[in-house]
N, C-alpha and C positions, 0 to 999 in steps of 0.2 A: 106866408107864401112858401111853398115847398121848394127845395133846391134841386135843380136838374143839371147833371153833368153831361156835357156833349163832347166825348172824344172824337177827334176829327172835325172839330167845330170850325175849321177855316176852309173846308172843302165846299163844293157846290151846295150839297144838301145842308151840311152843318152850319154854313153861314146863314142860310135862310131860316132854319130852325131856331137858331139863337135869337134872331130878331123876332120871330113870331111868338116864341115861348116867353119873351121878356115881360109880356103883359100879365102872365099868370104864374111865372116861376122866377126864382132867383137862379140865374143861369151862370154856370161855370163852364168855360170853354177851354179845351186844350187841343193841341195838335201834336206836333213831333216833340214838344217839350215834356210829354209824359209818355214813356214807353209802355204800351199796354201789354207787351209780351213779358215784361219784367214784373214778376209777382210782388217782390218787395216794394217796387215803386208804386204799383197799383194799390197795394195795401196801405202804404204810407199816405197816398193821396186821399183815399177814402176816409182814413181816420183823421185826416186834417180838415177835410171839407164837409164831410157828413152829408152827402146828397141823399135825397129820398128816392130818386129815380135816375137812371142812366139811359141815354139815347145814343147807342153806338153807331156813329156815322163814320168812324175811322175804317178804312178799307184799302186793299190793293185793287185798283180798278183798271190797270193796264192789261187788258185781256190777252193780247197777243204776246206781250212780254212775259206773261206768267208761264208760257210754254218753255221759255229759256231759263226762267228763274223760279222754278216751282217752290223751292224752299222759302224764298222771300214772300211769295204769294200766300203760302200756307201759314207762315208766321203772322202776317197781318190779318188774314181772313179766318184763320182757324184757331191758332194759338192765342192770339190777343183776345178775341171774344170769349174763349174758354177761360182764360185767366180772370178777366173782368167779371164774367158770370159767376164763377166759383167764389171770388172774393166778395161780390155783391151778395150772393146768397147767404154767406156766413154772417152778414151784417143785416139781413132782412131788407136789402135794397132792391127795388124793382128794376127790371132791365128790359129795354126794347132794342132789338137788333135788326138792322136793315139788310135784307138779302135780295136775291135776284132771280129773274126768269132763267138764268143759265143753269139752274139746278135741274131743269128738265131736259130731256133728249130732243125735243122738237118734233117728235113723230106724231103728235096728236092731231086731231081735226075738229076739236070742239073746245070750248073754253075750259081752261085748266082750273080745277078746284084745289083747295088746300090738301085734300085727301088723295089726290092722284099720285101715282108712283113717280119718284124722281129718278134721274139717270143722266147726270151731267156728262157732256162729251168733251170737256176741255179742263185743263188744270185749274183755270179760274173758277169754273163751275164746281169742280170737286172741292176746291178750298172753301168756297162759300157754303156748300152743303155741310162740310165739317164744322164750320162755325155755327151754322143753324142748329145742328144736333147738340152741340155743347151748350148753347143757350137754353134749348128746350129741356135738356136734362136737368137744368137748375131752376126750372119753372118760369123762365122768361117768355117774352113775346118776340116772335120773329115776323117782320113785315116784309114781304116780297114785293118788289116793284119791277118795272120794265121801261127801257128806252127813256131814261131820265134826262131831262134838259132844263136849261134856265137861260136867263139873259146874261149870265156870267159863267166863268170857268170854261173848260173845254167840254164841248158836247156836239151832238149831231147838228142841231139847229145853227149854231154859230159857225161850224165848219161849212155847212152848206151855204150860208150867206157869204162867207169869205170866198168860197170857190165860185159862187154865182157872180161875184163882182170881178172875177179874174178870167173866167173861161166862157166861151160861147156855147159849148156843149158839155153835158155831164152824163155819166153812166152810173146808175144807182140800182142796187139789188132790188128785184121786184118779187122774189119768191120766198122771202122771209116775212112772216106776219106777226104783229104784236099790237100792243097798246102803248102809245107814247105817254109819258107822265111828266108833268110839270113839277118842279120842286115846290111850287105853291101848294099843289094838291097833296103831295107826299108829306110836307111839313104839317099842314093842317090835319091830315089824317093821323099822323103819329101822335099829335097832342090829343086828339079826340079818343084815340084808342088807349092812351095812358089814362085819360079821365074816366073811362068806363071800366078800367081794370082788366082789359083783355089779356089773354095768355094764349099760348099755342102758336099757330101760324095763321096769318091773315094776308090776303092779296089786296094790293092797292095799285090802281092805275086809272088814268083817265078813260072815260067811256068811249069806245070805238066800235061798239056793236059786237055781235057774236063771231064775226069773222075778222075783226081787227082791221088794220091797214098794213100795207107794205111799206118798206123804206122808200120805195119809189113814190108811193102815194104821198108820204110825208114830205118828201123833197118838192114834189109838185105844189103842195099846199104852202110850203114855205116860200116858194118862188112867187106864187100868186099874192100872198100876203105882203111880201117885200115890195112887189111892183105897186100894190095899192098904197103903200106908204112911202113911195119914191125913194126906197133904199137903193144903193148902187147895184145895178143889174146889167150884166153882160151876156148871161146865159139866155139862149133862145130855144134850146131843146133839151129835154131830159130823157135819156133812153133807159128803159127798164131792162136789166140784164139778169142772168141766172147767178146764183151763188158760185157755181163752177167757173163763171167768167171772172170772178173777183176772189181768187184764192187768198186765204189769210192763214197765219201760223195756227190760230185757234179755231176750232169748228164753232159755228153759231147755231143755236137752235132755230130750225126753220119755222116752228110754230111756237109762240109764247103769248097767246091771247089768254089773259086771265079772266076767270069767273070771279067777280068781286061781290057776289051776293052776301057773303059772310060779313064783309065790312058794313054793308048797309043794315044787316040784321043787328049788328052789335051797336051801331051808332044812330040808327034811324035816319041816316042821310045818304043820298045817292051821290056818286062821284060825278064831276062835271064832264061835259063833252070835250074831247081832245081839241076840237077846233077852237072853242072858246078860250082854252088855256094858251094855245099857240098865239092867238090874236093878242092876248095880254102881254106875252113875252115880246112880240114884235112891237107892240105899242111902247113898251119900256125902251126898246132900242132906238125909237125915233124921238123920244121925249127929250127936250133940251136939258142938258146937265147944268146944275147951278154953278156959277163962277167959283173958281178956287179962292179960298180966303187970302187976303193980303198978307205978305210976309211981315 
């Protein structure tokens, strides 16, 4: 059984990947206990644990905060991946790095392929692009994804559910389009891409058709699913607004609908519909939790 190191293994994606990978890999998880920007620390970790593959889930994901703290964002998203990729390459260790739709400028009007020009419009996007390039230079795999969510950690679905339980009306951006992605999809895809020995750049996102969906569409679907499952619901209306009506420190790409045909060619598998994955996450949220063990 090969050993897989997951830096950032306690985050939203890393947590799920560690569970999914355990059936086929000897998984080693780290979080802030190993500084990926410290070359000596990374080298010592690799020499002590001898992983055959690395799945880089560690990242700075506070998009707006990155505008005020660019050095910290670049350290986590560019320096760290470069250090790990270089040390891994020296030892012949394979590496897969998770990136984002924010490396694009959002001006397209058709599904984005891996070969389309990049042009990030935020500090976060530029930091992720720098990390991508560092990994590619060392022969690694970059997997771009978009609108990632799960039944745990901070994400759009859980934020919407919280707000829907508190407010009668919501206003959600309706002129940004993309493809939501469940961590279940991305975790499974990462393992499949590792199995087939993929390299370069691959796009992974749940299927939302050639036009994708808007954040408003996503919010409406979350509300409908929540009502069907009798989750707490106070919201009676969700208004679609323009990006200009909801200014943020960091610019968001208006269009981040991925073309995922390359993933299907490499793995022989199609990615699931976004509605199916959303229903799975909502089902988890209404599932009774097992009682806590007795002290």
